[in-house]
C-alpha positions as CSV (number, residue, x, y, z in Angstrom):
1,M,78.2,197.7,293.7
2,S,78.1,200.3,296.5
3,S,77.9,199.0,300.1
4,T,74.5,200.7,300.3
5,R,73.0,198.8,297.4
6,R,74.2,195.6,298.8
7,T,72.5,196.5,302.1
8,A,69.3,197.1,300.1
9,I,69.6,193.7,298.4
10,V,70.3,191.8,301.8
11,A,67.5,193.8,303.4
12,G,65.0,193.0,300.9
13,V,65.9,189.2,300.9
14,L,65.4,189.1,304.8
15,F,62.1,190.7,304.6
16,L,61.0,188.5,302.2
17,V,62.4,185.5,304.3
18,T,60.1,186.8,307.3
19,E,57.2,186.8,305.4
20,I,57.6,183.1,304.2
21,A,58.9,181.7,307.4
22,A,56.2,183.2,309.4
23,I,53.5,181.7,307.1
24,G,55.2,178.4,307.0
25,G,55.7,178.2,310.7
26,L,52.1,179.0,311.6
27,A,50.9,176.5,308.9
28,L,53.0,173.7,310.1
29,Y,51.8,174.1,313.8
30,R,48.3,174.1,313.0
31,P,48.1,170.1,314.2
32,L,49.3,171.3,317.5
33,L,47.7,174.5,317.9
34,D,44.2,173.2,317.0
35,D,44.1,169.9,319.2
36,A,43.5,170.4,322.9
37,G,44.6,166.8,323.4
38,Y,47.7,166.7,321.2
39,V,49.9,165.3,323.9
40,L,47.8,162.3,324.3
41,G,47.3,161.8,320.5
42,P,49.3,160.3,317.9
43,G,51.0,163.6,317.2
44,A,52.6,165.1,314.1
45,D,55.9,166.0,315.6
46,T,57.9,165.9,312.4
47,R,55.6,168.5,310.9
48,V,55.9,170.6,314.3
49,F,59.7,170.2,314.3
50,L,59.7,171.7,310.8
51,G,57.3,174.6,311.8
52,A,59.8,175.4,314.9
53,L,62.7,175.4,312.2
54,C,60.7,177.9,310.0
55,E,60.5,180.2,313.1
56,F,63.9,179.9,314.1
57,V,64.5,181.0,310.5
58,L,62.1,184.0,311.2
59,V,64.0,184.8,314.2
60,L,67.4,185.1,312.5
61,A,65.9,187.2,309.6
62,V,64.1,189.6,312.0
63,T,67.4,190.1,313.9
64,G,68.9,190.6,310.5
65,T,66.5,193.2,309.3
66,G,67.4,195.4,312.2
67,A,71.5,194.9,311.9
68,V,71.4,195.4,308.0
69,L,69.4,198.4,307.9
70,Y,71.0,200.0,311.0
71,P,74.2,201.7,309.1
72,V,71.6,203.5,306.7
73,L,69.1,204.3,309.1
74,R,71.3,206.0,311.8
75,G,72.3,208.7,309.2
76,R,68.9,209.8,309.4
77,D,67.8,209.5,313.0
78,E,70.3,207.7,315.3
79,G,68.0,207.3,318.0
80,A,65.0,205.8,315.9
81,A,67.7,203.7,314.1
82,V,68.7,202.2,317.6
83,G,65.1,201.9,318.7
84,Y,64.5,199.8,315.6
85,V,67.5,197.4,316.1
86,C,66.3,196.9,319.7
87,G,62.7,196.5,318.9
88,R,63.6,193.7,316.2
89,L,65.5,192.1,318.8
90,L,62.6,192.1,321.3
91,E,60.4,190.6,318.7
92,A,62.8,187.8,318.0
93,A,63.2,187.2,321.4
94,V,59.3,186.8,322.0
95,I,59.0,184.6,319.0
96,L,61.8,182.6,320.3
97,V,59.8,181.9,323.4
98,G,57.0,180.7,321.5
99,I,59.0,178.2,319.6
100,V,60.1,176.7,322.9
101,S,56.5,176.6,324.2
102,V,55.7,174.5,321.1
103,L,58.5,172.4,321.4
104,S,57.8,171.7,325.2
105,V,54.3,170.2,324.0
106,V,56.3,167.7,321.7
107,T,58.3,166.8,324.7
108,L,55.2,166.3,326.9
109,R,53.7,164.1,324.4
110,A,56.7,162.1,324.1
111,G,56.8,161.3,327.9
112,A,53.0,160.8,327.9
113,Q,53.2,157.2,326.9
114,G,51.2,154.9,329.3
115,A,49.8,157.8,331.5
116,T,46.4,157.2,332.7
117,G,43.6,159.0,334.7
118,A,44.8,162.0,336.8
119,D,48.0,161.9,335.0
120,E,46.5,162.3,331.5
121,A,44.5,165.1,332.8
122,S,47.4,166.7,334.0
123,L,49.4,166.3,330.8
124,V,46.6,167.6,328.6
125,T,46.2,170.9,331.4
126,A,50.2,171.4,331.0
127,G,49.8,171.0,326.9
128,Q,47.3,173.5,326.8
129,A,49.0,176.1,328.9
130,L,52.1,175.9,326.5
131,V,49.9,176.3,323.8
132,A,48.3,179.4,325.6
133,L,51.9,180.8,326.0
134,H,52.6,180.6,322.3
135,D,49.4,182.1,321.5
136,W,50.3,185.1,323.7
137,T,53.9,185.4,322.2
138,F,52.3,185.3,318.7
139,L,50.1,188.4,319.9
140,F,53.0,190.4,321.2
141,G,55.6,189.5,319.0
142,P,54.4,189.3,315.5
143,N,51.5,191.7,316.2
144,F,52.3,194.5,319.0
145,V,56.0,194.6,318.6
146,L,55.9,194.2,314.8
147,G,53.3,197.0,314.6
148,A,55.6,199.3,316.5
149,N,58.6,198.3,314.5
150,T,56.8,199.0,311.5
151,L,55.7,202.4,312.5
152,V,59.5,203.5,313.4
153,L,60.8,202.2,310.2
154,A,58.1,203.4,308.0
155,G,58.4,207.0,309.7
156,L,62.0,207.1,309.1
157,M,61.6,206.0,305.5
158,Y,58.8,208.6,305.2
159,T,60.9,211.6,306.7
160,S,64.2,210.6,304.8
161,R,62.7,209.8,301.4
162,L,64.7,206.4,301.6
163,V,61.9,205.1,299.5
164,P,58.8,206.6,298.1
165,R,56.4,208.5,300.5
166,P,53.4,206.5,299.3
167,L,55.2,203.1,300.3
168,A,56.2,204.5,303.6
169,V,52.4,205.7,304.2
170,L,51.6,202.0,303.5
171,G,53.8,201.1,306.4
172,L,52.5,203.9,308.6
173,V,49.0,202.4,308.0
174,G,49.9,198.9,308.3
175,G,51.7,199.4,311.7
176,T,48.8,201.3,313.1
177,L,46.2,198.5,312.0
178,I,48.2,195.5,313.4
179,C,48.6,197.4,316.7
180,A,44.8,198.1,316.7
181,S,44.1,194.8,315.9
182,A,46.1,193.2,318.6
183,T,44.6,195.3,320.9
184,A,41.1,194.2,319.9
185,V,42.3,190.7,320.4
186,L,43.7,191.3,323.8
187,F,40.3,192.6,324.9
188,G,38.4,189.5,323.3
189,I,36.7,191.7,320.7
190,Y,37.6,188.9,318.3
191,E,39.9,185.7,317.9
192,Q,43.6,186.1,317.2
193,V,43.3,183.9,313.9
194,S,40.2,185.2,312.2
195,V,38.9,187.1,309.3
196,A,39.1,190.3,311.0
197,G,42.8,189.7,312.4
198,S,43.8,188.5,308.8
199,L,42.3,191.6,307.2
200,A,44.1,193.8,309.7
201,A,47.4,192.3,309.0
202,L,47.2,192.7,305.1
203,P,48.5,196.2,305.0
204,V,51.8,195.4,307.1
205,F,52.2,192.2,305.0
206,A,51.9,194.4,301.7
207,W,54.3,196.9,303.2
208,E,57.1,194.2,304.0
209,V,56.7,192.6,300.6
210,T,56.3,195.8,298.5
211,L,59.4,197.1,300.6
212,A,61.4,194.1,299.9
213,V,60.8,194.1,296.0
214,R,61.7,197.8,295.9
215,L,65.0,197.4,297.9
216,L,65.8,194.4,295.5
217,A,64.8,196.0,292.3
218,K,66.0,199.8,293.0
219,G,67.6,199.9,296.4
220,F,67.2,203.2,298.4
221,D,66.1,206.4,296.6
222,E,68.6,208.6,294.9
223,G,68.9,211.9,296.8
224,A,67.3,210.4,300.0
225,G,67.9,212.7,302.9
226,A,67.2,215.9,301.2
227,G,64.7,217.8,303.5
228,S,65.0,215.2,306.2
229,G,66.9,217.3,308.7
230,V,70.2,215.3,308.0
231,S,73.2,217.3,307.2
232,S,73.7,217.7,303.2
233,G,77.3,216.5,303.7
234,A,76.5,213.1,304.8
235,D,75.6,210.4,302.2
236,L,74.3,206.7,302.7
237,D,77.7,205.2,302.8
238,G,78.8,207.3,305.7
239,G,80.9,209.6,303.4
240,T,80.5,213.2,302.5
241,V,79.5,214.9,299.2
242,G,79.3,218.6,298.3
243,T,76.7,220.8,300.2
244,A,75.2,221.5,296.8
245,G,74.3,218.1,295.9
246,P,72.0,215.4,297.0
247,A,73.0,212.7,299.5
248,A,74.7,209.8,297.5
249,A,72.6,206.6,297.3
250,A,73.0,203.3,295.4
251,V,70.3,202.5,292.8
């Protein structure tokens, strides 16, 4: 098995992990995110801790996709490849801030025992502020930055033909829609977690899952790079091939 084929498999696994971890984290956080007085209630701390663990796995997987794909992408467009890696790191950092804010609410709740009157009101206000911080990180990390990263990766895949172009187009559509949806949420057109927001996120979800399946099943396209503006002597593994033949790729 070539190194490029291994790269495709690892990247495919990581993309699937990002989807599972993101959905799991959001679902497990619901009791805290939906209860304005969580810091004074009985709590569901174990569930929140599991959600934080899911999101930490998400952070690792998001970072991993950028690192794993870089050796393949840099042969197509090194500048865009570096941009994708940096974008994934930014996305992971924003998600990490959201994790810390949620865990801080749990810490507040643990210290709220015996609080009365004005102290209770202050604790509720602090808890709501931390939840609001999480909501903003959710908007900018898994929405704005994810959309930008998707556009960069899908654009590279489209021009280099590393995957079939219809699949890359799905990524371009998904990245555009999720950025547009995040902008609508920013200006209060609809709620972040809503039917409209979910529908706008479906194409980027479909892109990542379909890309993962494609990479796991077939890897990168044989002959990728033909007509992409990359020297015909460079293959996906960083070696060289004859100028008359296509770039070498694992299948």
